[in-house]
ZAMARGU-4260 file (C-alpha; in steps of 0.2 Angstrom, whole numbers, plus 5000, padded with zeros to 4 digits):
<rodrens>
0) 5028/5133/5010 | 5031/5117/5000 | 5016/5108/4994 | 5015/5089/4995 | 5000/5081/4986
5) 4995/5063/4992 | 4981/5055/4983 | 4973/5041/4992 | 4978/5050/5008 | 4965/5041/5019
10) 4972/5023/5016 | 4985/5016/5028 | 5000/5022/5017 | 4993/5039/5016 | 4991/5040/5035
15) 5009/5035/5039 | 5016/5046/5025 | 5007/5061/5032 | 5013/5058/5049 | 5031/5055/5043
20) 5031/5070/5032 | 5025/5082/5045 | 5036/5075/5059 | 5051/5077/5047 | 5046/5094/5039
25) 5033/5102/5050 | 5033/5117/5038 | 5026/5108/5023 | 5008/5109/5017 | 5001/5091/5015
30) 4987/5092/5002 | 4976/5076/5002 | 4964/5069/4990 | 4952/5056/4997 | 4936/5047/4991
35) 4929/5048/5008 | 4918/5062/5012 | 4921/5062/5030 | 4939/5065/5036 | 4936/5062/5055
40) 4943/5044/5054 | 4958/5050/5045 | 4962/5063/5059 | 4958/5050/5072 | 4971/5038/5065
45) 4984/5052/5065 | 4980/5055/5083 | 4982/5037/5087 | 5000/5038/5079 | 5003/5053/5090
50) 5001/5067/5077 | 4989/5079/5085 | 4993/5095/5075 | 4983/5095/5059 | 4985/5113/5054
55) 4995/5110/5039 | 4984/5097/5031 | 4970/5100/5018 | 4960/5086/5012 | 4949/5087/4996
60) 4936/5076/4988 | 4941/5075/4970 | 4936/5063/4956 | 4953/5058/4949 | 4945/5050/4934
65) 4938/5067/4928 | 4953/5075/4919 | 4946/5093/4918 | 4944/5093/4937 | 4961/5085/4940
70) 4969/5098/4928 | 4961/5112/4937 | 4966/5105/4954 | 4984/5103/4948 | 4985/5121/4941
75) 4978/5128/4957 | 4989/5119/4969 | 5005/5117/4959 | 5012/5103/4970 | 5031/5101/4973
80) 5030/5083/4976 | 5016/5070/4972 | 5013/5053/4980 | 5000/5043/4970 | 4993/5030/4982
85) 4975/5031/4975 | 4965/5018/4966 | 4956/5001/4969 | 4968/4991/4980 | 4959/4974/4979
90) 4966/4961/4968 | 4951/4950/4970 | 4938/4963/4966 | 4947/4967/4950 | 4941/4951/4943
95) 4923/4955/4945 | 4923/4974/4943 | 4927/4978/4925 | 4931/4997/4930 | 4944/4993/4942
100) 4958/4991/4929 | 4953/5006/4920 | 4952/5016/4936 | 4970/5012/4941 | 4977/5018/4924
105) 4965/5033/4921 | 4970/5041/4938 | 4988/5039/4934 | 4986/5046/4916 | 4976/5060/4922
110) 4988/5066/4935 | 5004/5064/4924 | 4995/5072/4909 | 4989/5087/4920 | 5006/5090/4927
115) 5014/5089/4909 | 5002/5101/4902 | 5004/5113/4916 | 5023/5112/4914 | 5025/5105/4931
120) 5037/5091/4934 | 5038/5088/4953 | 5045/5072/4961 | 5032/5059/4958 | 5030/5042/4967
125) 5019/5029/4959 | 5013/5015/4970 | 5016/4999/4959 | 5014/4981/4966 | 5022/4964/4967
130) 5007/4957/4959 | 5015/4962/4943 | 5027/4948/4944 | 5015/4934/4945 | 5022/4916/4946
135) 5041/4918/4949 | 5048/4907/4963 | 5064/4917/4965 | 5067/4932/4977 | 5060/4946/4966
140) 5070/4962/4961 | 5068/4976/4949 | 5074/4966/4934 | 5064/4951/4937 | 5052/4946/4923
145) 5034/4952/4924 | 5019/4940/4922 | 5003/4948/4928 | 4989/4936/4932 | 4975/4948/4937
150) 4967/4964/4929 | 4974/4973/4945 | 4991/4967/4941 | 4990/4971/4922 | 4984/4989/4926
155) 4999/4991/4939 | 5011/4985/4925 | 5004/4997/4912 | 5007/5012/4924 | 5025/5005/4929
160) 5030/5005/4911 | 5023/5022/4908 | 5033/5029/4923 | 5049/5023/4914 | 5043/5030/4897
165) 5039/5047/4905 | 5055/5048/4915 | 5065/5046/4899 | 5055/5057/4888 | 5054/5072/4900
170) 5069/5069/4911 | 5056/5069/4925 | 5061/5063/4943 | 5046/5051/4943 | 5048/5034/4952
175) 5039/5017/4953 | 5039/5009/4970 | 5036/4990/4968 | 5027/4987/4985 | 5026/4970/4992
180) 5013/4965/5005 | 5012/4978/5019 | 5000/4979/5033 | 4995/4989/5048 | 4983/4992/5062
185) 4973/5003/5049 | 4969/4989/5037 | 4951/4985/5033 | 4944/4969/5040 | 4943/4960/5023
190) 4962/4960/5022 | 4970/4944/5028 | 4979/4949/5044 | 4963/4959/5051 | 4952/4945/5044
195) 4961/4932/5055 | 4961/4943/5070 | 4942/4947/5068 | 4939/4929/5067 | 4948/4925/5083
200) 4938/4938/5092 | 4922/4930/5086 | 4929/4913/5091 | 4932/4919/5109 | 4914/4924/5110
205) 4907/4909/5101 | 4918/4893/5100 | 4908/4886/5086 | 4914/4899/5074 | 4926/4894/5060
210) 4938/4903/5049 | 4939/4897/5031 | 4955/4900/5021 | 4961/4895/5004 | 4978/4889/5010
215) 4990/4889/5024 | 5005/4886/5013 | 5006/4902/5003 | 5022/4912/5007 | 5022/4931/5006
220) 5033/4945/5010 | 5024/4955/5024 | 5031/4972/5030 | 5024/4984/5042 | 5017/4999/5032
225) 5027/5012/5042 | 5043/5004/5036 | 5036/5003/5018 | 5032/5022/5019 | 5049/5026/5025
230) 5056/5017/5010 | 5044/5027/4999 | 5051/5043/5006 | 5069/5038/5003 | 5065/5033/4985
235) 5056/5050/4981 | 5069/5060/4990 | 5086/5052/4984 | 5081/5039/4970 | 5092/5039/4955
240) 5083/5027/4944 | 5064/5024/4940 | 5060/5008/4949 | 5063/5001/4967 | 5057/4985/4975
245) 5050/4988/4992 | 5049/4973/5004 | 5057/4965/5019 | 5066/4951/5009 | 5059/4938/5021
250) 5045/4926/5018 | 5032/4919/5030 | 5018/4907/5027 | 5000/4910/5030 | 5001/4896/5043
255) 5015/4906/5052 | 5003/4921/5053 | 4988/4910/5059 | 4998/4900/5072 | 5005/4916/5080
260) 4988/4926/5081 | 4979/4911/5088 | 4993/4908/5100 | 4992/4926/5106 | 4975/4923/5111
265) 4979/4905/5119 | 4969/4896/5105 | 4974/4881/5095 | 4971/4886/5077 | 4969/4867/5072
270) 4952/4867/5080 | 4945/4882/5071 | 4953/4883/5053 | 4944/4876/5038 | 4953/4875/5021
275) 4942/4879/5006 | 4953/4879/4990 | 4938/4888/4981 | 4944/4904/4989 | 4961/4903/4980
280) 4964/4913/4963 | 4969/4902/4949 | 4987/4903/4945 | 4992/4911/4962 | 5010/4909/4965
285) 5015/4899/4981 | 5029/4911/4985 | 5031/4930/4983 | 5046/4937/4992 | 5056/4952/4988
290) 5075/4956/4985 | 5076/4974/4992 | 5095/4974/4990 | 5094/4989/4978 | 5086/4999/4992
295) 5099/4993/5005 | 5114/4997/4994 | 5108/5015/4989 | 5099/5021/5005 | 5105/5009/5018
300) 5087/5005/5021 | 5080/4990/5029 | 5064/4985/5039 | 5064/4989/5057 | 5048/4980/5062
305) 5049/4961/5062 | 5034/4950/5055 | 5029/4945/5073 | 5031/4963/5079 | 5019/4969/5065
310) 5006/4956/5070 | 5007/4962/5088 | 5004/4980/5082 | 4989/4974/5072 | 4982/4965/5086
315) 4984/4979/5098 | 4977/4991/5085 | 4962/4980/5082 | 4958/4981/5101 | 4962/5000/5104
320) 4957/5009/5088 | 4938/5010/5092 | 4942/5020/5108 | 4957/5030/5100
</rodrens>
């Protein structure tokens, strides 16, 4: 039975990837690593997506920053494919938590070093980020210049460049997927989409509630996480080079998101939004949009879910997940 290791399996991408892999290849063994000690929520999310057979899933609590433990784990399981989705995911927290940057790079180094030392070179996907580009107003592709402006982005770029180096040095099928903003019904409520939906819910109960945002003008490339995971699978299965931009290629403003969600609940957002520029990060680009033409040309891949459909899914998930 082919063994597929997913680190950070309990995050939104890990949930969709697990479902995707087991539906596509029911005979694989998905081995997950999670920081969460309780896995009930993870299985609940799979059930919500319609995957009720969890027989081929094994989840372990493992400190990926402890090299000895990582090497023992790799030696024991000897994975055929690795998806590294783990590590801190908040750009904002990386400014206040000095360990965030070190954690991102250390986890990657521990995994790749352990695989090299055990002479195992499986297909390996590293989750990189559009944050690496920083300020760049053009649609961004694989050869766009990097200009990281946060500790999180700096760490992701270090790993991205290491992927290229390792691939060349060891002739290893290791890939870096430069992932743009992607959301789902499984996002935590401190992320923008769920934060807006949560605020609307509070406003419906108390019209005196207000939502503070740093800007309505920022434009981002938002994709539904299920579409993003489909691209991750394509890259890891068929990719011929080390790096791929993963995004919709379309930009929408925060105002677009706010107005659609408020309208969904028959509210006028103008009455409830307060702009507080202190919430903005210094040097944040106004526009971050991908150019996924490489993915489309090589794999005929494109997003299936529109921006508004993604928001519908998030709204319905917000309402239904508690009872799923």
